[in-house]
C-alpha positions in Angstrom: 92.1 57.7 140.9 95.7 57.9 139.5 96.0 59.4 136.0 99.1 59.4 133.8 98.8 61.9 130.9 101.2 61.0 128.1 102.1 63.0 125.0 103.9 61.0 122.3 107.2 61.8 120.8 107.3 64.0 117.7 109.7 62.9 114.9 112.4 65.2 113.6 110.7 67.8 111.4 111.2 71.4 110.5 108.5 72.3 113.1 110.3 70.5 115.9 113.3 72.8 116.0 115.2 70.1 117.9 118.6 71.2 116.5 117.9 74.8 117.3 116.7 74.1 120.8 120.2 72.8 121.8 121.5 76.3 121.6 119.2 77.4 124.4 119.4 74.1 126.4 115.7 73.3 125.8 114.1 69.9 125.0 111.0 70.9 123.1 109.6 73.9 121.4 106.0 73.8 122.8 104.1 71.9 125.5 101.0 69.7 125.0 98.4 72.3 125.5 95.5 70.0 124.8 96.5 67.5 127.5 97.0 70.1 130.2 93.6 71.6 129.4 92.0 68.2 129.7 93.8 67.8 133.0 92.0 70.9 134.3 88.7 69.2 133.5 89.3 66.1 135.7 88.1 65.7 139.2 90.1 67.8 141.7 90.7 64.8 144.0 92.4 62.7 141.2 96.2 62.4 141.2 97.7 63.6 138.0 101.1 63.1 136.4 102.3 64.2 133.0 105.0 62.7 130.8 105.7 64.6 127.6 108.0 62.1 125.7 109.6 65.1 123.9 111.2 66.2 127.2 111.3 63.1 129.4 111.3 59.3 128.9 108.2 57.3 129.5 109.2 54.5 131.9 107.3 51.3 132.8 107.1 52.5 136.4 105.1 55.6 135.2 102.6 53.4 133.5 102.3 50.9 136.4 101.7 53.8 138.8 98.5 54.8 137.0 95.0 53.5 136.9 94.4 55.0 133.5 96.6 56.5 130.8 95.3 59.6 129.1 96.9 59.8 125.6 96.6 62.5 123.1 98.6 63.5 120.0 98.6 64.6 116.3 98.9 62.6 113.1 102.6 63.2 112.8 103.1 61.4 116.2 101.2 58.2 115.2 104.1 55.8 115.5 104.9 56.9 119.0 101.2 57.0 119.8 100.7 53.4 118.9 103.8 52.3 120.7 102.5 53.9 123.9 99.3 52.0 123.5 101.2 48.7 123.0 103.3 49.3 126.1 100.2 50.0 128.2 98.4 46.9 126.9 101.4 44.7 127.8 101.5 46.2 131.3 97.8 45.8 131.8 96.8 49.5 132.0 93.7 51.0 130.4 94.2 53.7 127.7 91.9 56.7 127.2 92.7 58.4 123.9 91.6 61.8 122.5 92.8 64.7 120.5 93.2 65.3 116.7 94.8 62.0 115.9 92.3 59.9 117.7 89.3 61.9 116.4 90.2 61.4 112.7 91.9 58.0 112.9 90.2 56.1 115.8 88.9 53.4 113.5 92.5 52.4 112.6 93.8 52.4 116.2 93.7 49.2 118.2 94.3 48.7 122.0 92.4 51.8 123.2 89.8 51.2 125.9 87.9 54.5 125.6 88.0 57.1 122.9 87.1 60.7 123.9 86.7 62.3 120.5 86.1 65.8 119.2 86.2 68.6 121.8 86.7 67.5 125.4 84.4 70.2 126.8 81.5 68.1 125.4 82.6 64.5 125.4 84.8 64.2 128.5 82.0 64.9 131.1 79.9 62.2 129.4 82.7 59.7 129.9 83.4 60.8 133.5 79.7 60.4 134.3 79.6 56.9 132.9 82.9 56.0 134.5 81.5 56.9 137.9 78.4 54.9 137.2 80.6 51.9 136.3 79.6 51.6 132.7 81.9 53.7 130.4 81.4 53.3 126.7 84.1 52.6 124.1 83.6 55.8 122.1 82.3 59.3 123.0 81.8 61.7 120.1 79.8 64.8 119.3 79.1 67.1 116.4 78.6 70.0 118.8 81.1 72.9 119.0 81.2 74.1 122.6 81.3 77.7 123.8 84.8 78.3 125.0 83.7 80.2 128.1 83.4 76.8 129.8 87.1 75.9 129.0 89.2 75.9 132.2 92.7 77.4 132.4 95.3 74.8 131.5 97.3 73.0 134.2 100.6 74.7 133.4 101.9 73.5 136.8 102.1 69.9 135.5 104.7 70.9 133.0 108.5 70.9 133.4 108.4 74.5 132.1 112.2 75.0 132.1 112.4 72.4 129.3 110.3 74.3 126.8 111.3 77.2 124.5 107.7 78.5 124.2 104.5 78.3 126.2 101.2 77.8 124.4 97.8 79.4 125.0 94.6 79.5 123.1 92.1 82.3 122.4 89.9 80.9 119.7 89.0 77.8 117.8 87.6 77.5 114.2 88.4 79.3 111.0 86.0 81.3 108.6 87.8 79.8 105.6 87.5 76.3 104.2 90.7 75.3 102.4 90.3 71.9 100.7 93.3 70.3 102.3 92.8 71.6 105.8 91.2 69.6 108.7 90.6 72.7 110.9 86.9 73.2 110.0 86.3 69.5 110.3 87.7 69.5 113.8 86.8 73.0 115.0 84.2 74.4 112.6 83.8 77.5 110.5 82.7 79.9 113.1 85.5 81.2 115.3 84.6 80.7 119.0 86.5 82.8 121.5 87.4 83.0 125.1 86.5 86.1 127.0 89.2 88.7 127.5 89.2 88.0 131.3 89.6 84.2 130.6 92.5 84.8 128.4 94.2 87.2 130.8 93.7 84.8 133.7 95.6 82.2 131.8 98.4 84.6 131.1 98.4 85.6 134.7 98.8 81.9 135.6 101.9 81.7 133.4 103.2 84.9 134.8 102.8 83.6 138.4 104.7 80.5 137.5 107.6 82.8 136.5 107.4 82.2 132.8 109.0 84.9 130.7 109.6 85.0 127.0 107.7 83.6 124.0 104.0 82.6 124.1 102.4 81.0 121.1 98.7 81.7 120.7 97.8 78.4 119.0 94.6 79.6 117.3 93.5 78.2 113.9 93.2 81.8 112.7 93.8 84.4 115.4 92.0 87.1 113.3 89.0 85.0 112.6 86.8 87.4 114.7 88.3 90.9 114.1 85.5 92.7 115.9 86.1 91.0 119.2 89.9 91.3 118.8 89.7 95.1 118.3 87.0 95.9 120.8 87.7 93.5 123.6 90.9 91.3 123.7 93.6 93.5 122.3 92.8 96.6 124.4 92.7 94.5 127.5 95.8 92.6 126.6 97.7 95.8 125.8 96.9 97.2 129.2 97.9 94.0 130.9 101.3 93.6 129.2 102.1 97.3 129.7 101.4 97.0 133.4 103.7 94.0 133.5 106.4 95.6 131.4 105.9 93.2 128.5 106.8 89.9 130.1 105.8 87.9 127.0 106.4 88.0 123.2 103.4 86.7 121.3 103.4 84.6 118.1 100.3 83.4 116.4 98.8 82.1 113.1 96.7 84.3 110.9 95.4 84.5 107.3 97.2 86.9 104.9 94.4 89.4 105.0 95.9 90.6 108.2 98.1 92.8 105.9 94.9 94.6 104.8 94.1 95.9 108.2 96.6 98.5 109.4 94.7 99.2 112.6 94.6 95.6 113.7 98.2 95.0 112.9 99.2 98.1 114.9 97.1 96.9 117.8 98.7 93.5 117.8 102.2 95.1 117.7 101.3 97.3 120.7 100.0 94.2 122.6 103.4 92.5 122.2 103.1 90.4 119.0 106.4 89.8 117.2 105.6 87.1 114.7 102.9 85.4 112.7 102.6 82.2 110.7 100.8 82.7 107.4 99.5 79.9 105.1 100.7 81.2 101.7 100.6 77.7 100.2 101.5 78.6 96.6 102.2 81.5 94.2 100.2 79.8 91.4 96.7 81.3 91.1 95.1 78.2 89.6 96.3 76.1 92.5 95.0 78.6 95.0 91.6 78.4 93.3 91.8 74.6 93.3 92.3 74.4 97.0 89.8 77.2 97.9 92.4 79.6 99.3 90.2 82.6 98.4 91.8 84.9 100.9 95.2 84.7 99.0 93.7 85.6 95.7 93.4 89.1 94.1 96.4 90.4 95.9 100.1 90.9 95.5 101.4 88.4 98.0 104.9 89.9 98.0 103.5 93.3 98.9 101.4 91.8 101.7 104.5 90.1 103.2 106.6 93.2 102.9 103.8 95.2 104.6 103.8 92.9 107.6 107.6 92.9 107.9 107.6 96.7 107.6 105.0 97.0 110.4 107.1 94.8 112.7 105.8 91.3 112.4 108.2 88.5 111.5 106.3 86.3 108.9 106.8 82.5 108.9 105.2 81.0 105.8 103.6 77.7 104.9 104.0 76.5 101.3 102.7 73.4 99.5 103.6 71.7 96.2 101.7 68.9 94.6 98.4 70.6 93.6 96.8 69.3 90.5 97.2 72.7 88.8 100.9 73.2 89.7 102.9 74.0 86.5 106.2 72.4 85.7 108.1 75.5 86.9 106.3 75.7 90.3 109.5 74.9 92.1 111.4 77.8 90.6 108.5 80.1 91.2 108.5 79.1 94.9 112.2 79.5 95.4 112.1 82.9 93.8 109.2 84.1 95.9 110.7 82.9 99.1 114.0 84.5 98.4 112.4 87.8 97.2 110.2 88.2 100.2 112.8 87.3 102.8 110.5 84.8 104.5 113.3 83.1 106.5 111.2 80.4 108.1 109.6 78.9 105.0 107.9 75.6 105.7 107.6 73.9 102.3 105.7 70.6 102.3 104.1 68.1 99.9 100.4 68.1 99.6 98.6 65.4 101.6 94.9 64.7 102.2 94.1 64.3 105.9 91.2 61.9 106.7 87.8 63.5 106.3 88.9 66.7 104.5 87.3 67.9 101.3 90.5 67.0 99.5 90.4 63.5 101.0 86.8 63.0 99.8 87.5 64.3 96.4 90.6 62.1 95.9 88.7 59.1 97.2 85.9 59.7 94.6 88.6 59.9 91.9 90.2 56.7 93.2 93.5 58.4 93.8 94.0 57.8 97.5 97.0 55.8 98.9 97.2 54.4 102.4 100.5 56.0 103.6 99.4 59.2 105.4 102.1 60.1 108.0 100.9 63.6 108.9 104.4 64.8 108.1 104.2 66.7 104.8 108.0 67.1 104.8 109.1 63.5 104.9 108.8 63.0 101.1 105.6 60.9 101.2 102.2 61.7 99.9 98.9 59.7 100.3 97.5 60.2 96.8 98.4 59.8 93.2 99.5 63.2 91.9 98.8 64.7 88.5 102.5 65.6 88.1 104.6 62.5 87.6 105.8 61.5 91.1 109.5 61.5 90.3 109.2 65.1 89.0 107.3 66.2 92.1 109.7 64.7 94.6 112.8 65.9 92.7 111.3 69.4 92.5 110.4 69.4 96.1 113.9 68.3 97.2 115.3 71.0 95.0 113.2 73.7 96.7 114.3 72.5 100.2 117.9 72.1 99.4 118.1 75.4 97.6 116.3 77.7 100.2 118.1 76.1 103.1 121.6 76.0 101.5 123.8 78.4 103.4 124.2 80.9 100.6 120.5 81.3 99.8 119.5 81.1 103.5 121.8 83.8 104.6 120.9 86.0 101.6 117.3 85.6 102.6 118.1 86.7 106.2 119.7 89.9 104.9 116.7 90.6 102.7 114.5 90.2 105.7 116.6 92.5 107.8 116.4 95.2 105.1 112.6 95.0 105.1 111.9 94.5 108.8 111.3 97.3 111.2 111.5 96.7 114.9 108.6 98.4 116.8 109.7 100.6 119.7 107.7 98.4 122.1 109.9 95.3 121.2 113.3 96.5 122.4 115.1 93.5 123.7 116.7 92.8 127.0 119.6 90.4 126.7 119.3 87.5 129.2 122.2 85.4 130.5 120.9 82.3 128.6 121.1 84.3 125.4 124.7 85.1 126.0 125.5 81.4 126.4 123.4 80.6 123.3 125.5 83.2 121.3 128.7 81.6 122.4 127.4 78.2 121.2 126.4 79.8 118.0 129.8 81.2 117.4 131.4 77.8 118.0 129.1 75.8 115.8 128.3 78.2 113.0 131.4 80.4 113.0 134.1 77.8 113.7 133.0 74.2 113.2 130.5 74.3 110.3 131.6 74.3 106.7 130.6 77.5 104.8 131.1 79.6 107.9 132.0 82.6 105.7 128.3 83.1 105.1 127.7 83.3 108.8 130.4 85.8 109.4 129.1 87.9 106.6 125.7 88.0 108.3 127.4 88.9 111.6 129.1 91.9 109.9 126.1 93.1 108.0 123.9 92.8 111.2 126.4 94.7 113.4 127.1 97.5 111.0 123.9 97.9 109.1 121.2 96.6 111.5 122.7 96.7 115.0 119.2 96.8 116.7 118.2 93.7 114.8 121.4 91.7 115.7 119.7 89.5 118.2 116.9 88.7 115.7 119.5 87.9 113.0 121.4 85.5 115.3 118.1 83.7 116.2 117.4 83.2 112.6 120.9 81.9 112.0 120.2 79.2 114.6 117.0 78.4 112.8 119.0 78.0 109.6 121.3 75.5 111.3 118.3 73.4 112.3 116.7 73.6 108.8 120.0 72.5 107.2 120.1 69.4 109.4 116.5 68.5 108.4 117.0 69.3 104.7 120.0 66.9 104.7 117.7 64.1 105.6 115.7 64.3 102.4 
């Protein structure tokens, strides 16, 4: 059996970092972890090929080579997803689709022969059994959440690894919280399920053996969902492993803001090689936090929590949302001030949307406020419901936030604020690689010579060299991010 695994193209967004990737000669920020995990579940005698359309072109000869096309993707990739299906239909090849997009939107997608929905550990074996028997069904679905100890190590060997800036790995699925707008609990449940420490380290060893060095994103819904197992099992084992290997990887993950309340856990993560964490802050307005069920962000000083994580040595990226029913008229100014004050350099501000099946989706449907234009990209200026705030005020305010925080003046000011608050842990001393030297030369050319407003860049260079010399590499990386963000902001 010949299987072509296809990952659709992701449109230009803040998250894609396409403009930043050019500095380090990479094509995509992260690989399709779900697809290469599914690949490891397929029969060993099947022939497998992978085309990630974010790093390589999908050609007709690739499709014609295969007996089946395995297709997976996220909502934001829906246009490319449907185009792949169309091409396969025209060329007479059967399509098997799964992943988050297919699971939530399968009833709106035509041309797929077999849907493998929910988590593949449960539904894929059912399909493979029926396929072998000669009577596969159209849809396979399950309400069961599998134990992750049956999840195989991803087929990293299928990737063109040199085209990615970061490798992905997963420790857990599920989140103990239930934010109204989030589809995580719908897809992965409330109870965080984890891999064993030995499983996780085996996957890291596979990456190590394939000569990967650098950033590794732990793509959990909430990495600290099970603190007890983290502290007692994973982090001690991970710390020993990275020390024995002389810290070959820098880890980044996603966690809830209450990480800032646990000094012991934060210190253990730092010692294990963590350098950054994405935190869903969403909004500074308490009424809006209550509205969306973001209980973990209440009854705290969010600024102090962010400063504490920066002071401990974790670079915080923040997710923000505007468009809640309870947002006041001045929410946009509030958000700009908070982002600037805390020095959250990578601030992802999006418009509220209601993914299919979420509590927000169901509430808005009952209120007859849903619209049929969900793109999955909460930064493209579209929303899929009628907001309480007049739409023109919402969209103008949103554009103001983006254009302000990613203007050169405000962005570089924010980087300097971050540098003042951030403390580099001793275990994170950097080794300068050859590719980073080339990236720095590109940086000087584009940001220091060609781009307008270069005075802000050179001021950052001077401040970094003389006030924060040990943080210079970090400052320059953030400057590259700013270049990318400005390009995306200009599209609004």
